[in-house]
C-alpha positions, 0 to 999 in steps of 0.5 A, a space after each residue: 968734569 971727570 973722565 971714565 972709562 966704559 966697559 961693555 960686554 957681548 953676552 951673545 944673548 940677541 942684545 945690541 951690545 954697541 947700542 947699550 954702550 953708546 946709551 951708556 955713554 949717554 948717561 955718563 954725559 947726563 951725569 956730567 961725565 966725560 967719556 975718555 975711552 970704551 971697551 968690550 969683551 965677548 963672552 959665553 958666560 959672566 965670570 963669577 968673580 970679576 964679570 968679565 975675564 981675568 985677562 980683561 980685567 988687566 987690559 982694562 987697567 992699562 987702558 984706565 991709565 993710559 986714558 986717564 980714566 977717573 972712573 970706571 964704568 960697566 954697562 951691567 948690573 954687577 954683584 957686591 962681590 963682583 964690584 969689591 974684586 974690580 975695585 981692588 983690582 983696577 984700583 979705581 972707583 967702580 961703578 955698574 949701570 944700577 948705580 949710574 941711573 941711580 945718581 942721575 936720578 938722584 940729581 933730578 929729584 925736586 919734589 918730595 915724593 921723587 927724592 924719597 923715591 930715589 932715596 929708597 932705591 939707592 939704599 935698597 942698592 947699598 945695602 947688599 953692598 955694605 960687605 967688603 967696605 970695611 976690610 981695611 979694618 980688623 976682624 979681631 977684637 973684643 968689647 963689651 956690650 952685644 957686639 963684643 965678639 965681634 972685630 971693629 970691621 964686623 962692627 962697622 959694618 953691623 952699625 951701618 947696616 942697621 943705620 940703613 934699615 932704620 932709614 929704609 923703615 923711615 922711608 917706606 913710611 913716608 912713601 906710604 903716606 905720600 902714596 896715600 895722598 896720590 891715591 886721594 888725588 887720583 880719586 878726586 880726579 877720578 870724581 871730576 868724571 874727566 877722561 884721563 890720558 897718560 904720556 909713556 915711552 922711552 927716556 927723551 922721546 919727548 913726553 914732556 914737549 908733547 905736553 907743553 905743545 898740548 898746553 899752548 895748542 889747547 891748554 887756554 890762556 891761563 897756562 901759557 908761559 912758564 911762569 904760572 907753572 903749568 909747563 913743565 920742564 923740557 930738555 934734550 937729555 936722559 931722565 930730564 924730569 922725574 915728577 908725574 904732573 897732571 894737566 887738564 886740556 881743554 880744547 875748544 869744541 871738544 872734551 876737556 881731559 887730563 894729560 899726564 907726564 909719567 917718568 921715562 924708562 930705558 933699557 936696564 931700568 934698575 929694579 929698584 927703581 920700578 919699585 920705588 917709583 911704583 906709585 908715581 907710574 900707577 898713573 899709567 895704570 889708572 889711565 883710560 888711554 895711553 900715548 907711547 911717545 917714540 923717539 922716530 928719529 932715532 934708529 933703535 926706536 923699535 927696541 925702545 919700544 919693546 923696553 916700553 911695553 915690557 915695563 908696562 907689562 910689569 907695571 900691569 898696564 899692558 891692556 890699556 888701549 894705546 896710541 903710538 905717537 911718532 915724535 920728532 918725525 920732523 928729522 927723518 920722515 921722508 915727505 911733508 905734511 898731510 892733509 890730517 896736519 901730520 906727517 902721516 896717520 895710520 891706524 894707531 900710529 900717528 907721525 908729528 913734531 911736538 917741538 914745532 907743534 906739527 900734527 896736534 890737530 890730529 892727534 886730538 882727533 885719534 885721542 877723541 876717537 879712542 874715547 868716544 866710546 865713553 860719550 854721546 850725543 844727547 838733547 835735553 830740555 831743562 826747566 829753568 828751575 834746573 840752572 845747576 844742570 845747565 851750568 854742569 853740561 856747559 862746563 863738562 860736555 860739548 855744547 852744540 846747541 842752546 835754547 831758550 825756550 818757554 819750557 826751559 833750556 834746550 841743549 844739544 850736547 855730547 856728554 859722558 854716557 853716565 850723564 846722559 843717564 843722570 838727566 835721562 828725565 830731560 831727554 827729548 
């Protein structure tokens, strides 16, 4: 177990630095570290060489010795020069917020795609920070070949850079292949004609719990229990899951739809990660409807909504219809369950508890209402010779009535508008 000292800064830029520092502590715990102490400095501008003031550097060094901290973590992204200078002055391993998040992602990655994405992000983070890693090696010396006029440290640095750049090239090629496979999968799902709904939101807001709740309530017998792989991991920790999963939700008497769970967002999420996970996050961009899951019990949930909306805008998903799902409402909502079966519904907002399965029916109604524009109620008279059409509608539409008459099968259904047009010749 490693003990860490947290260092934050108040730059008077309107951000709640105390909340950010608390979140940094939660990130450290998610990386199996224990917080030994924290310190903060108010700055007008950051110090070019050390990020914090030189006097504060000495204070941090003394505090780290006093609390016996193994690692010092800064709640900001440090430049390569700042990290190098701090490490030399503080004589302790230094991490910044970006490096800490990358460590968590590396530990959580399970699928091949997630591992490729995380390694790509880590190498992009490391490349500009190679300078100074070999400062102990001599810059003098001669050798034969292309690097003959370079010292040992410079040669080592150049070799490391080449190794990383070759690995990055290989990773990008593999990610492009995986991205093509994912694009093919998305096209196949789009070809199914089922609406696509994506769960988005801040990390640990309860997205995976909500997906499992929908599976338990509406997924059918085949998706009950974790042993068949239908359910996803749900755990009370930051970034418990990284892999995007897609499940078919089939409520009886309602339209089926595809529900996807995406990686969570966080304040100051490293751009390397956003870029590396862009193909995974395309699930949100391609969705017909977004469900932004919000931890209503968190006092800072409004700031978390703002972070999620900013990230969605960066991804080009800002214009997609959205429902705000205020989860964990049982922990803080004043009042009991209403006649709608949830804590409250107001416009595009619903207050529920995914863990206690409270509000699932009300959420389903809101989802159907949002997606209703793509459906139409129709009555068909299908000749017995076209059994394929009957089979298709039974599988892909909500069937209200089926009657077998002399001319064929009379079906009153709620189906997709394009299906209504496709079977227009059978409309009555």
